[in-house]
N, C-alpha and C positions, 0 to 999 in steps of 0.2 A: 536492559541493555540490548541494543539492536545488534551490535557486533563490533568488529574492528573499525578503525578510522576509515579504511577504504570502503567498507560496506556502508557506513553511515554517509559518506560522501556520495555514493551511488544513489542511495535512497533519497538523500536531500536533493540531488539533481533531478531525479525522476519526479519528485513532488514539486519542485520549482517549474519543471517543464509542464506538469499538469496544471499548475496555477496559471501559467501563461496561456495554455490552451483554453482553460475555463474563462479567462478574461476575454479571449478571442470569441468565445461562444456568446458571452454577454454582449459584446460589441455587435456581433452578427444579429442578435435579437433586437438590439437598439436600432440597428440600420434597417430592419425589416427584411432580412435575407430570407431566402427560400427555406421552407421547413426541412427539406431533405438535406440541405447543406448544414443546417443547425444540428440536426440529429446525428449526422455523420461525425461532426466535430465533437459533439457531446459523447458519442461512443468512444472516440479517441481518448477523451479525458478519463472516462470510466476505465478503459484498458490501462491507461498510465497509472491511475490510482491502484488498480488491482495488482499490477506488476510491482509497485512499491510495497504494497502490503505483503505479497508473496515473498519478496526479497527479505523483508523484515522477519517473516516467519521462518524462511529457510535458513537465514543466517543466525537466527536466535534460537532455533529449535534445540540445539545441543545445550545452549545456555539455559533455556527454560527447564530442561530435564535435569541438569546437574546443579543449577544454582541453589535449588531448594536443599539439596544435600549439604551444600557448604554452609548454608545459613540456617541450618537446623530446621528448615521448613520441608514439608513433604514435596517431592518433585511433582510436576504435573503428570496426571494420569493419562493413559491413552485416550480416555473419553474426553478429557479436558483439551488435549492436543487436537483431537478430531474436531471439537466444537470451535476451536480457534481457527482451524483451516476453513471450516464451513462458514464462518462469519464473512469470508470474502467470496463465497460462492453465490 
C-alpha cells in the first residue's frame, strides 16, 4: 500500500509528468536535438522518478513497519528499510 488517496494521487501525477517528460526526450532524440538538451531533460525525468519513489517510501514507511505486525508477518528490519531507501540512491 502506497498511502492514502491523496498520496496515491500525488505519486500518480508525478509519474504521469515523468512519462510526459520521457516522451519529450524520445521526441528530442528523434528530432536530432543537441546532446546537452537531451541530457538535461533526461536528468529531469530521472529526478521526477526519484521524487515519486521517495514519496512512496516516505508515505509507506509507517505502513511497511506496522503492516507486518497486523498480518502476522515480521515488520521490515532497519536493514531492509535502508536497502529500500538505497534502491533509489
